C-alpha positions as CSV (number, residue, x, y, z in Angstrom):
1,M,106.8,-27.3,15.8
2,V,104.4,-30.3,15.7
3,K,101.3,-29.8,17.9
4,R,101.3,-32.4,20.8
5,N,98.2,-34.5,21.3
6,H,97.0,-34.5,24.9
7,K,95.5,-37.5,26.6
8,Y,91.7,-38.0,26.3
9,Q,91.5,-35.2,23.7
10,S,90.6,-37.7,20.9
11,G,89.0,-41.1,20.6
12,E,86.7,-42.5,23.2
13,G,87.9,-40.1,25.8
14,A,86.5,-37.2,23.8
15,Q,83.5,-39.0,22.4
16,Y,81.6,-39.5,25.7
17,M,80.3,-37.1,28.4
18,T,79.1,-37.9,31.9
19,R,75.5,-37.0,33.0
20,K,76.8,-34.4,35.5
21,A,78.8,-32.6,32.8
22,A,75.8,-32.7,30.4
23,M,73.5,-31.2,33.0
24,R,76.1,-28.5,33.7
25,K,76.4,-27.7,30.0
26,L,72.7,-27.5,29.5
27,Q,72.1,-25.7,32.8
28,L,69.2,-28.0,33.7
29,S,68.2,-29.9,36.8
30,M,68.1,-33.7,37.0
31,Q,64.3,-33.8,36.5
32,D,64.3,-31.4,33.5
33,F,67.3,-33.3,32.0
34,R,65.5,-36.6,32.3
35,R,62.4,-35.1,30.8
36,L,64.3,-33.6,27.9
37,C,66.1,-36.9,27.1
38,I,62.7,-38.8,27.1
39,L,61.1,-36.3,24.8
40,K,64.0,-36.2,22.4
41,G,64.8,-39.9,22.5
42,I,68.3,-39.5,23.9
43,Y,69.6,-42.5,26.0
44,P,72.8,-43.4,27.8
45,R,75.5,-45.3,25.9
46,E,77.8,-48.2,26.8
47,P,81.4,-47.6,25.5
48,K,83.8,-50.4,24.5
49,H,86.5,-49.2,26.9
50,R,84.8,-47.6,29.9
51,V,88.0,-46.5,31.7
52,I,89.2,-44.6,28.6
53,A,85.7,-43.1,28.1
54,Q,85.6,-42.0,31.8
55,R,89.1,-40.4,31.4
56,G,90.8,-42.8,33.7
57,S,88.1,-43.1,36.4
58,T,87.2,-46.6,37.4
59,D,83.8,-45.7,38.9
60,I,80.8,-46.7,36.8
61,K,79.2,-43.5,35.5
62,I,76.3,-42.8,33.2
63,L,77.7,-41.7,29.9
64,Y,76.1,-39.9,26.9
65,H,77.4,-39.2,23.4
66,R,78.9,-35.7,23.2
67,K,77.1,-35.2,19.8
68,D,73.7,-36.0,21.5
69,I,74.3,-33.3,24.2
70,T,75.4,-30.8,21.5
71,F,72.2,-31.7,19.6
72,L,70.1,-30.9,22.8
73,L,71.7,-27.5,23.0
74,H,69.8,-26.3,19.9
75,E,66.4,-27.5,21.3
76,P,63.8,-24.7,21.9
77,I,62.4,-26.7,24.9
78,V,65.6,-26.0,26.8
79,W,64.7,-22.3,27.0
80,T,61.1,-23.2,28.1
81,L,62.5,-25.4,30.9
82,R,64.8,-22.6,32.0
83,D,61.8,-20.2,32.0
84,R,59.8,-22.7,34.0
85,K,62.6,-22.7,36.6
86,I,62.4,-19.0,36.9
87,F,58.6,-19.0,37.1
88,N,58.7,-21.7,39.9
89,R,61.0,-19.4,41.9
90,R,58.7,-16.4,41.4
91,I,55.6,-18.4,42.3
92,A,57.3,-19.7,45.5
93,H,58.3,-16.1,46.3
94,A,54.7,-14.8,45.9
95,R,53.3,-17.7,47.9
96,A,55.8,-17.0,50.7
97,K,54.6,-13.3,50.8
98,G,51.0,-14.4,50.8
99,N,50.2,-12.4,47.6
100,N,47.6,-14.7,46.0
101,L,46.9,-12.3,43.2
102,L,50.5,-12.2,42.0
103,K,50.7,-16.0,42.4
104,N,47.6,-16.5,40.2
105,V,49.0,-14.2,37.5
106,R,52.3,-16.2,37.5
107,M,50.3,-19.4,37.2
108,A,48.2,-18.1,34.3
109,N,51.4,-17.1,32.4
110,Y,53.2,-20.3,33.2
111,P,55.1,-21.4,30.0
112,E,53.8,-24.5,28.2
113,I,55.9,-27.1,26.5
114,K,54.9,-27.6,22.8
115,L,55.8,-31.0,21.4
116,D,54.6,-30.7,17.8
117,H,58.0,-30.1,16.3
118,I,59.5,-33.0,18.2
119,I,56.8,-35.4,16.8
120,K,57.7,-34.2,13.3
121,E,61.4,-34.5,14.0
122,R,61.3,-38.0,15.5
123,F,58.7,-39.4,13.0
124,P,59.4,-37.9,9.5
125,T,56.8,-40.2,7.9
126,F,53.4,-41.5,9.1
127,I,54.7,-45.1,8.8
128,D,57.5,-44.3,11.3
129,A,54.9,-43.2,13.8
130,I,52.8,-46.4,13.3
131,K,55.9,-48.5,13.9
132,E,56.3,-46.8,17.3
133,L,52.6,-47.2,18.2
134,D,53.1,-50.4,20.3
135,D,54.6,-48.7,23.4
136,C,52.4,-45.6,22.9
137,M,49.1,-47.6,23.1
138,T,50.3,-49.9,25.9
139,L,51.1,-46.9,28.1
140,L,47.9,-45.0,27.3
141,F,45.7,-48.0,28.0
142,L,47.6,-48.3,31.4
143,F,47.1,-44.6,32.2
144,S,43.4,-44.7,31.2
145,T,42.8,-47.0,34.2
146,F,44.5,-44.8,36.8
147,P,42.6,-42.6,39.2
148,A,43.6,-39.0,39.8
149,M,46.8,-38.7,41.7
150,K,49.3,-35.9,42.6
151,V,51.6,-36.5,39.7
152,V,49.2,-38.2,37.2
153,T,46.4,-35.6,37.0
154,R,42.8,-36.1,36.0
155,E,43.4,-34.3,32.7
156,I,46.0,-36.9,31.6
157,T,43.9,-39.9,32.5
158,S,40.8,-38.5,30.8
159,L,42.9,-37.6,27.7
160,A,44.4,-41.1,27.6
161,R,40.9,-42.6,28.0
162,R,39.6,-40.6,25.0
163,L,42.5,-41.4,22.8
164,T,42.4,-45.1,23.4
165,I,38.6,-45.2,22.7
166,E,39.2,-43.3,19.4
167,F,41.9,-45.8,18.5
168,M,39.7,-48.8,19.2
169,H,36.9,-47.3,17.1
170,Y,39.3,-47.0,14.2
171,V,40.3,-50.7,14.6
172,I,36.6,-51.6,14.7
173,A,35.8,-49.5,11.6
174,S,38.7,-50.8,9.5
175,K,38.5,-54.4,10.8
176,A,42.2,-54.3,11.4
177,L,42.4,-56.7,14.4
178,R,44.3,-59.9,13.6
179,K,45.3,-61.7,16.9
180,V,44.2,-61.8,20.5
181,F,45.6,-63.5,23.6
182,V,44.9,-63.5,27.3
183,S,47.7,-63.7,29.9
184,I,48.5,-62.8,33.5
185,K,49.7,-59.3,32.3
186,G,46.5,-58.5,30.5
187,Y,44.9,-58.8,27.0
188,Y,47.2,-58.8,24.0
189,F,45.9,-57.4,20.8
190,Q,47.5,-57.2,17.4
191,A,46.2,-55.1,14.5
192,E,47.5,-54.6,11.0
193,I,47.6,-50.8,10.2
194,K,48.9,-49.6,6.9
195,G,50.8,-52.9,6.5
196,E,52.5,-52.7,9.9
197,L,51.7,-55.0,12.8
198,V,50.9,-53.0,16.0
199,T,50.7,-55.0,19.3
200,W,49.5,-53.5,22.5
201,I,48.5,-54.7,26.0
202,V,45.3,-53.8,27.8
203,P,45.7,-54.5,31.6
204,H,43.1,-56.4,33.6
205,Y,40.7,-54.2,35.4
206,Y,41.6,-54.2,39.1
207,P,41.1,-51.6,41.8
208,F,44.1,-49.3,41.9
209,Q,46.8,-50.0,44.5
210,P,49.3,-47.2,45.4
211,Q,52.9,-48.1,44.7
212,R,56.1,-47.1,46.5
213,K,58.5,-44.6,44.9
214,E,61.3,-47.1,44.9
215,Y,59.3,-49.4,42.6
216,V,57.4,-47.0,40.3
217,D,58.5,-43.5,39.4
218,F,55.3,-41.8,38.2
219,K,57.2,-38.6,37.1
220,I,59.2,-40.5,34.5
221,M,56.0,-42.3,33.4
222,K,54.2,-38.9,33.1
223,S,56.9,-37.6,30.8
224,F,56.3,-40.6,28.5
225,A,52.6,-40.1,28.7
226,D,52.9,-36.4,27.8
227,F,54.8,-37.3,24.6
228,F,52.6,-40.3,23.7
229,T,49.3,-38.3,24.1
230,V,50.5,-35.8,21.5
231,M,51.7,-38.5,19.2
232,A,48.4,-40.5,19.5
233,G,46.4,-37.4,18.7
234,F,48.3,-36.9,15.4
235,V,48.1,-40.6,14.6
236,N,44.3,-40.9,15.3
237,Y,43.6,-37.8,13.2
238,R,45.5,-39.3,10.2
239,L,43.9,-42.8,10.7
240,Y,40.4,-41.4,10.8
241,N,41.0,-39.3,7.6
242,S,42.4,-42.3,5.8
243,I,39.0,-44.1,6.1
244,N,36.9,-40.9,5.8
245,M,35.6,-40.9,9.3
246,V,34.8,-37.7,11.1
247,Y,37.4,-36.6,13.7
248,P,37.0,-36.1,16.6
249,P,34.2,-38.7,16.8
250,Q,31.0,-37.7,18.5
251,F,29.6,-40.2,21.1
252,S,26.0,-40.2,22.3
253,V,27.3,-41.3,25.8
254,S,29.6,-38.9,27.5
255,I,32.8,-40.7,28.3
256,D,34.1,-38.0,30.7
257,S,31.0,-36.9,32.7
258,D,31.0,-35.6,36.3
259,E,29.4,-38.9,37.5
260,S,32.1,-41.0,35.8
261,R,34.7,-38.9,37.6
262,S,33.2,-39.6,41.0
263,N,31.9,-43.2,40.5
264,E,34.3,-45.9,39.2
265,E,31.6,-48.3,37.9
266,T,30.0,-45.5,35.9
267,F,33.4,-44.6,34.4
268,V,33.9,-48.2,33.2
269,S,30.3,-48.7,31.9
270,E,30.3,-45.4,29.9
271,R,33.7,-46.3,28.4
272,I,32.4,-49.7,27.2
273,A,29.1,-48.2,26.0
274,A,31.0,-45.9,23.7
275,L,32.6,-49.0,22.0
276,N,29.1,-50.4,21.2
277,M,28.2,-47.4,18.9
278,D,28.7,-46.8,15.2
279,L,30.5,-43.6,14.3
280,L,29.7,-41.2,11.5
281,R,31.5,-41.9,8.2
282,S,31.2,-41.4,4.5
283,D,30.1,-43.8,1.8
284,R,33.6,-44.9,1.0
285,Q,33.3,-48.3,2.7
286,G,31.5,-49.7,-0.3
287,A,34.2,-48.5,-2.6
288,E,36.9,-50.1,-0.4
289,E,35.0,-53.5,-0.5
290,E,34.8,-53.2,-4.3
291,D,38.6,-52.6,-4.5
292,E,39.1,-55.7,-2.3
293,E,36.9,-57.8,-4.7
294,I,38.8,-56.5,-7.7
295,D,42.1,-57.4,-6.1
296,L,40.8,-60.9,-5.3
297,K,39.7,-61.3,-8.9
298,L,43.1,-60.3,-10.2
299,L,44.7,-62.9,-7.9
300,D,42.2,-65.5,-9.2
301,N,43.3,-64.9,-12.8
302,D,47.0,-65.7,-12.1
303,K,47.4,-68.7,-9.7
304,D,50.4,-70.2,-11.5
305,S,53.2,-69.0,-9.3
306,E,53.6,-70.3,-5.7
307,Q,53.8,-66.8,-4.3
308,V,50.6,-65.6,-6.0
309,R,48.8,-68.8,-4.7
310,K,49.9,-68.1,-1.2
311,M,48.8,-64.4,-1.5
312,H,45.4,-65.6,-2.8
313,E,45.0,-68.0,0.1
314,E,46.0,-65.3,2.7
315,A,43.6,-62.8,1.1
316,L,40.7,-65.3,1.2
317,S,41.5,-66.2,4.9
318,L,41.7,-62.5,5.8
319,N,38.4,-61.7,4.1
320,K,36.8,-64.6,6.0
321,L,38.4,-63.4,9.3
322,K,37.0,-59.9,8.9
323,N,33.4,-61.2,8.7
324,L,33.9,-64.0,11.3
325,F,31.0,-63.0,13.6
326,K,28.9,-61.4,10.9
327,G,25.2,-62.2,11.5
328,L,25.8,-63.4,15.0
329,K,24.3,-61.8,18.1
330,F,26.1,-62.2,21.5
331,F,24.8,-61.5,25.0
332,I,27.4,-61.0,27.8
333,N,26.6,-62.1,31.3
334,R,27.5,-59.7,34.1
335,E,30.4,-61.8,35.5
336,V,32.3,-61.6,32.2
337,P,34.8,-58.8,31.5
338,R,33.0,-56.8,28.8
339,E,35.5,-54.4,27.3
340,P,37.8,-56.8,25.5
341,L,34.9,-59.0,24.3
342,V,32.9,-56.1,23.0
343,F,35.9,-54.8,21.2
344,I,36.7,-58.2,19.6
345,I,33.1,-59.0,18.6
346,R,32.6,-55.6,17.0
347,C,35.9,-55.9,15.1
348,F,34.6,-58.9,13.3
349,G,31.1,-57.8,12.4
350,G,29.1,-59.2,15.4
351,R,26.4,-57.5,17.5
352,V,26.7,-57.5,21.3
353,S,24.7,-56.5,24.3
354,W,24.4,-57.0,28.1
355,D,22.0,-56.4,31.0
356,K,20.4,-53.0,30.6
357,H,19.5,-52.8,34.3
358,L,23.1,-52.9,35.4
359,F,25.1,-51.1,32.6
360,V,24.3,-48.4,30.0
361,G,24.7,-48.9,26.3
362,S,22.8,-52.3,25.8
363,T,21.1,-52.8,22.4
364,F,18.9,-55.8,23.0
365,D,17.6,-57.8,26.0
366,E,18.5,-61.3,27.2
367,T,15.0,-62.5,26.2
368,D,15.7,-61.8,22.5
369,E,15.2,-65.1,20.6
370,T,17.6,-64.1,17.8
371,I,20.6,-64.2,20.1
372,T,23.0,-67.0,18.8
373,H,25.6,-67.1,21.6
374,Q,25.6,-66.2,25.3
375,I,28.9,-65.8,27.0
376,V,28.9,-67.2,30.5
377,D,31.7,-67.6,33.1
378,R,30.0,-69.5,35.9
379,P,29.6,-73.3,36.6
380,S,25.8,-73.4,36.0
381,L,22.9,-71.3,34.8
382,S,19.3,-71.7,35.9
383,N,17.4,-70.3,32.9
384,Q,18.6,-71.4,29.5
385,Y,17.3,-71.0,25.9
386,I,17.4,-73.8,23.4
387,S,17.9,-71.4,20.5
388,R,21.4,-70.2,21.6
389,D,24.8,-71.6,22.5
390,Y,26.2,-71.0,26.0
391,V,29.9,-70.7,25.8
392,Q,32.8,-69.5,27.9
393,P,34.8,-66.4,26.9
394,Q,37.8,-68.4,25.7
395,W,35.8,-69.5,22.7
396,I,35.9,-65.9,21.3
397,F,39.7,-65.7,21.6
398,D,40.4,-69.1,20.2
399,S,38.0,-68.7,17.2
400,V,39.7,-65.4,16.2
401,N,43.2,-67.0,16.4
402,Q,42.1,-70.0,14.4
403,R,40.2,-67.7,11.9
404,K,37.1,-69.9,12.0
405,L,34.2,-70.6,14.3
406,L,35.3,-73.5,16.5
407,P,32.9,-76.2,17.8
408,T,31.2,-75.0,20.9
409,N,31.0,-78.4,22.7
410,N,34.5,-77.9,24.2
411,Y,33.5,-74.5,25.6
412,F,30.1,-75.2,27.3
413,I,29.3,-74.1,30.8
414,G,31.4,-75.9,33.4
415,A,33.5,-77.7,30.7
416,V,37.2,-78.1,31.2
417,L,38.6,-75.7,28.6
418,P,41.3,-76.7,26.1
419,P,44.7,-75.0,26.5
420,H,44.7,-71.3,25.4
421,L,47.6,-71.2,22.9
422,S,49.5,-68.1,22.0
423,P,49.1,-66.9,18.4
424,F,52.3,-65.0,18.5
425,N,54.6,-68.0,18.0
426,R,56.9,-67.7,15.0
427,D,56.8,-70.0,12.0
428,D,60.4,-71.1,12.6
429,A,59.8,-72.0,16.3
430,I,61.7,-75.1,17.4
431,Y,59.2,-76.2,20.0
432,V,55.5,-76.5,19.0
433,P,53.0,-77.7,21.6
434,P,51.1,-81.0,20.7
435,E,47.7,-79.2,20.7
436,E,49.0,-76.6,18.3
437,A,50.6,-79.2,16.1
438,A,47.3,-81.1,15.9
439,M,45.5,-77.9,14.9
440,Q,48.1,-77.1,12.2
441,A,47.8,-80.7,10.9
442,G,44.0,-80.3,10.7
443,D,44.3,-77.0,8.8
444,E,46.9,-78.5,6.4
445,F,44.6,-81.5,5.8
446,E,41.6,-79.2,5.0
447,K,43.8,-77.1,2.6
448,Q,45.0,-80.3,0.9
449,E,41.5,-81.6,0.5
450,R,40.4,-78.3,-0.9
451,A,43.3,-78.2,-3.3
452,E,42.7,-81.8,-4.4
453,G,39.0,-81.1,-5.0
454,I,39.9,-78.1,-7.2
455,S,42.6,-80.0,-9.1
456,D,40.1,-83.0,-9.7
457,D,37.5,-80.6,-11.1
458,E,40.1,-79.0,-13.3
459,D,41.3,-82.4,-14.5
460,E,37.7,-83.4,-15.2
461,D,37.1,-80.3,-17.2
462,F,40.3,-80.8,-19.1
463,G,39.4,-84.4,-19.9
464,M,35.9,-83.5,-21.1
465,E,37.4,-80.8,-23.4
466,E,39.9,-83.3,-24.8
467,A,37.1,-85.9,-25.4
468,R,34.9,-83.3,-27.1
469,K,37.8,-82.3,-29.4
470,Q,38.6,-86.0,-30.3
471,V,34.9,-86.7,-31.1
472,Q,34.8,-83.6,-33.4
473,L,38.0,-84.8,-35.1
474,D,36.7,-88.4,-35.7
475,Y,33.5,-87.0,-37.1
476,A,35.4,-84.8,-39.5
477,L,37.5,-87.8,-40.7
478,V,34.5,-90.0,-41.2
479,K,32.7,-87.3,-43.1
480,A,35.8,-86.7,-45.4
481,F,36.1,-90.5,-46.0
482,R,32.4,-90.8,-47.0
483,E,32.7,-87.9,-49.4
484,E,35.8,-89.5,-51.1
485,K,34.0,-92.8,-51.3
486,A,30.9,-91.2,-52.9
487,E,33.1,-89.4,-55.4
488,A,34.8,-92.7,-56.3
489,L,31.5,-94.5,-56.8
490,N,30.1,-91.7,-59.0
491,S,33.2,-91.3,-61.1
492,G,34.8,-94.8,-61.6
493,D,34.0,-98.5,-62.1
494,P,32.0,-100.0,-59.2
495,K,34.3,-103.1,-59.1
496,E,37.3,-100.9,-58.6
497,A,35.4,-99.0,-55.9
498,E,34.6,-102.3,-54.1
499,A,38.2,-103.4,-54.4
500,E,39.4,-100.1,-52.9
501,E,36.8,-100.5,-50.1
502,Q,38.1,-104.0,-49.3
503,E,41.7,-102.7,-49.2
504,D,40.7,-99.9,-46.9
505,D,39.0,-102.4,-44.5
506,E,42.0,-104.6,-44.5
507,D,44.3,-101.6,-43.7
508,Q,42.0,-100.5,-40.9
509,D,42.0,-104.0,-39.3
510,Q,45.8,-104.2,-39.5
511,D,46.1,-100.8,-37.8
512,Q,43.7,-101.9,-35.0
513,E,45.8,-105.1,-34.5
514,D,49.1,-103.0,-34.3
515,A,47.4,-100.6,-31.8
516,T,46.3,-103.4,-29.5
517,K,49.7,-105.0,-29.6
518,Q,51.3,-101.7,-28.7
519,K,48.9,-101.2,-25.8
520,R,49.7,-104.7,-24.4
521,Q,53.4,-104.0,-24.5
522,E,52.9,-100.7,-22.7
523,K,50.9,-102.4,-20.0
524,K,53.5,-105.1,-19.5
525,Q,56.2,-102.4,-19.1
526,K,54.1,-100.5,-16.6
527,M,53.4,-103.7,-14.5
528,A,57.1,-104.7,-14.4
529,V,58.4,-105.1,-10.9
530,V,62.0,-104.2,-10.1
531,S,63.6,-105.5,-6.9
532,G,64.6,-102.7,-4.6
533,K,67.5,-102.3,-2.1
534,V,67.1,-101.5,1.6
535,F,69.3,-98.5,2.5
536,K,70.0,-98.0,6.2
537,E,71.4,-94.7,7.4
538,N,74.1,-94.9,10.1
539,P,73.3,-92.2,12.7
540,K,77.0,-91.9,13.7
541,E,78.1,-91.2,10.1
542,Q,75.2,-88.8,9.7
543,K,76.3,-86.9,12.8
544,Q,79.9,-86.8,11.7
545,L,78.9,-85.5,8.3
546,T,76.8,-82.7,9.8
547,K,79.8,-81.8,12.0
548,Q,82.1,-81.7,9.0
549,E,79.7,-79.5,7.1
550,E,79.4,-77.1,10.1
551,A,83.2,-76.9,10.4
552,L,83.5,-76.1,6.6
553,R,80.7,-73.5,6.9
554,A,82.6,-71.9,9.8
555,K,85.8,-71.8,7.8
556,M,84.1,-70.1,4.9
557,V,82.9,-67.2,7.1
558,K,84.9,-64.1,6.8
559,S,86.9,-62.9,9.8
560,R,84.9,-59.8,10.3
561,H,81.6,-61.8,10.4
562,K,82.9,-64.6,12.7
563,K,81.5,-62.9,15.8
564,L,78.1,-62.5,14.3
565,Y,78.2,-66.2,13.2
566,R,79.1,-67.3,16.7
567,N,76.3,-65.3,18.1
568,L,73.9,-67.0,15.7
569,L,75.1,-70.4,16.6
570,D,74.8,-69.6,20.3
571,K,71.2,-68.3,19.7
572,Q,70.3,-71.6,17.9
573,K,71.9,-73.7,20.7
574,K,70.0,-71.7,23.3
575,A,66.7,-72.1,21.5
576,S,67.2,-75.8,21.0
577,K,68.0,-76.2,24.7
578,E,64.9,-74.3,25.7
579,A,62.8,-76.5,23.4
580,H,64.3,-79.6,24.9
581,L,63.5,-78.3,28.4
582,L,59.9,-77.6,27.4
583,R,59.5,-81.1,25.9
584,E,60.8,-82.6,29.1
585,K,58.5,-80.5,31.2
586,R,55.5,-81.5,29.0
587,Q,56.4,-85.2,29.3
588,Q,56.5,-84.8,33.1
589,I,53.1,-83.1,33.2
590,D,51.6,-85.8,30.9
591,K,53.1,-88.5,33.1
592,Q,51.7,-86.9,36.3
593,K,48.3,-86.6,34.7
594,R,48.3,-90.3,33.7
595,Q,49.4,-91.3,37.3
596,E,46.5,-89.2,38.7
597,Q,44.0,-90.9,36.3
598,T,45.2,-94.3,37.3
599,Q,44.9,-93.4,41.0
600,K,41.4,-92.2,40.5
601,R,40.5,-95.4,38.7
602,K,42.0,-97.5,41.5
603,A,40.0,-95.5,44.1
604,Q,36.8,-96.0,42.1
605,R,37.4,-99.7,41.9
606,K,38.0,-99.9,45.6
607,E,34.7,-98.0,46.3
608,I,32.8,-100.4,43.9
609,L,34.3,-103.5,45.6
610,A,33.7,-102.1,49.1
């Protein structure tokens, strides 16, 4: 007899499992189940047919893949979480009895969760870990600013602080920083590590404000922090070894002293002072610089292909960016946020200091005459030195993004700053702000001039070489002709030699006449003017042609790819609509500015006339 298939025993009904059923199968509480899913990277799924997946239930439930839950059954952490549940019950029992000795014994033997095997499982290669470093560093930088709380303990914040400082020191030593940006959320940094772009956010430093449970669940954040601290420890160790730096690094200033735990200002100043120190490393830096020079020379030898030429330009631009602030000395005023600026300046080879009476870690005084730039964020300054430029902090960020030292006249004290443009715009972006378009045009013009100068030099060299070869050839012909003439004079009759000489002169004159006639004809052909025709494009016809091409393109798409094609078209339409809205908004802002300027002029005229 054929076995009968029951409902929901196959297909989507058997593929998914509710959260309640998963917790019952794993024998874990809600908190432990959430923590396990965060550590293992398991997340809820959205089925195609929810009613079938929920076995006929119309209520919206949280669903997981059955295979994911089966995968969690073999995890050793599940046993540790169950042991913890037992220990919590025993500790509560000892506390209720008032047996402190037994309670302390239970606390000392409390089982710890080891995450090393999970890190290896989730990131089989080192590059996989670097690809996931964005969220890791963003969360650790956030936790490093937290005070000690009930859930987020002091050990977690101090560990996050140490790991972030170690990571920033690696970026400084390897000169891996590429882009920076300031926004309301914080400071955006992008570094290139092992060929992968890592972007993280450092929050603005504000006093901590407690948040309600409904808005922020610190228990879930702590689970992520536990995982990311272990991951960052592995990554920092490998990164330091890759550039032959000693790990863990030794700081002359203690970044986790008793005073920093009690005093918030001391904590911030010691953290920044640690960034202004050079760490111990081997002599491999010179070898790496030699390798870079060799690579550039190899690219210099082969500039024929377009791809190699672009690679050469990018390598030169990158080499220039790495030493952008080399030889410059900066002094930061006390009103300027020091940590991001110290990090940026040190990444590009600059030296930086601040007031030694207010903060620890300064390397030179404000009275030092060798200071080239002083960073100020106030409308005026009483004492100023002629030997240095006084600029606002935005000059540092814009110079890094443009990969060159910008003119300081737009960033003087009290000056209205130019717009701070985001460097994270894609090359295929539909809308480009006018200021960025002007900068791009200027860069393209400089590149074109440089390329024209190089090509002119090459043409001149080529022309000189050709002229030298022609002179050598003419000299050889004249020499051969004279030798033949001398032989004829020595061997034969002088009258015959004179006759031959006259014939040669006549032939030479005839050749010169033919050559001049040919040159005249070529010039006439070059100077000939041909009447042209004016061709006007009909916009309606052009629009109709584009529509026809799009319709043909849509017909050529296979049926299984039509959904993807529609999504791409919708994405393009959405992007073009957003660009149109941004252009309209910009036009309105410019119009409003012009109206304000005209009103100011009218008011000034009235005052003058009055």
